[in-house]
Structure formats: structure tokens, C-alpha cells
C-alpha positions in Angstrom: 79.0 14.8 299.7 79.9 11.7 297.7 78.2 8.5 298.2 79.2 4.9 297.3 80.4 4.7 293.7 81.5 8.4 293.6 78.0 9.7 292.8 77.0 13.1 294.0 73.9 13.8 296.3 71.0 15.6 295.2 71.9 18.8 297.1 75.4 18.8 295.5 73.8 18.4 292.0 71.3 21.2 292.8 74.1 23.5 294.0 76.0 22.8 290.8 73.0 23.6 288.7 72.2 26.8 290.4 75.9 27.8 290.1 75.9 27.1 286.3 72.7 29.1 285.9 74.2 31.9 287.8 77.4 31.9 285.7 75.6 31.8 282.5 73.2 34.7 283.5 75.8 36.9 284.9 78.1 36.3 281.9 75.2 37.3 279.4 74.8 40.5 281.5 78.5 41.3 281.5 78.8 40.6 277.8 75.8 42.9 277.0 77.2 45.7 279.2 80.6 45.4 277.3 79.0 45.3 274.0 76.8 48.3 274.8 79.6 50.3 276.2 81.9 49.6 273.3 79.6 49.5 270.3 76.9 51.7 271.7 78.5 55.1 270.7 78.7 53.8 267.2 74.9 53.3 267.2 74.0 56.6 269.0 76.4 59.1 267.4 77.2 60.0 263.9 80.8 58.8 263.5 83.1 58.2 260.6 82.6 55.0 258.8 85.9 53.5 260.0 85.3 54.5 263.7 81.8 52.9 263.6 83.2 49.8 262.0 86.1 49.5 264.5 83.7 50.1 267.5 81.3 47.5 266.4 84.0 45.0 265.6 85.8 45.5 268.9 82.4 45.1 270.7 81.7 41.9 268.9 85.1 40.5 269.7 85.2 41.5 273.4 81.7 40.4 274.3 82.4 36.7 273.7 85.7 37.0 275.5 84.0 38.6 278.5 81.3 35.9 278.4 83.8 33.1 278.6 86.0 34.7 281.2 83.0 35.3 283.4 81.7 31.7 283.1 85.0 30.2 283.8 85.8 32.4 286.8 82.5 31.6 288.4 82.7 28.0 287.9 86.3 27.7 289.0 85.6 29.7 292.1 82.7 27.4 292.9 84.8 24.3 292.4 87.5 25.7 294.8 85.2 26.9 297.4 86.2 25.3 300.8 83.6 23.1 302.4 83.1 23.2 306.1 84.1 19.9 307.8 81.0 19.8 309.8 77.5 21.0 308.8 76.7 24.4 310.3 80.3 25.2 311.2 82.4 27.5 309.0 85.7 27.4 310.7 87.6 25.5 313.3 87.3 28.5 315.7 83.5 28.3 315.7 
């Protein structure tokens, strides 16, 4: 809800803060899972040097990409979430 001058209310700021925190935490988790899944075998098994290097490099490239994609997708979805027109009501049929 916007008040005079286009400022956001405390509840809206709190919701944005929670959503940003969720986006960052879930992105860190997703990036760690991708890094572990891709680069993990290079750390656990005895592989040829080229394969180890390639797996580590691929993991290090994919992890930040997954991190950014997750943050952007969560925040864009939050921004586009439809708001009920009346508090407590979720659709016109209620």
C-alpha cells in the first residue's frame, strides 16, 4: 500500500526484506548444490587431471549463474504477485 508521496508502508517494506532474504538464502543453497554436484566428483574420485580441472571450472562457472538466476526469478515473481483488492479476500469469487 502506498501512502502520500509514493512511500511504502512498513508492512510492504518488511515483506520486501523477507523476500530478499529468502531469495539470497535459497540462491546460496542452490548454487552450493550445483557446485557440489558438478565439482564434487573431482574432489571425491581419482580422475585424470583434465577431467578434474574441467569439472571444477564448470562448477565454478555454473554456481554464480544459478545464484543470479535464482535471485532474479524469486524477486521478479514477488514483484508480479497479484495483490487482493480487499484485505482477507483472495479472489472475486470469495
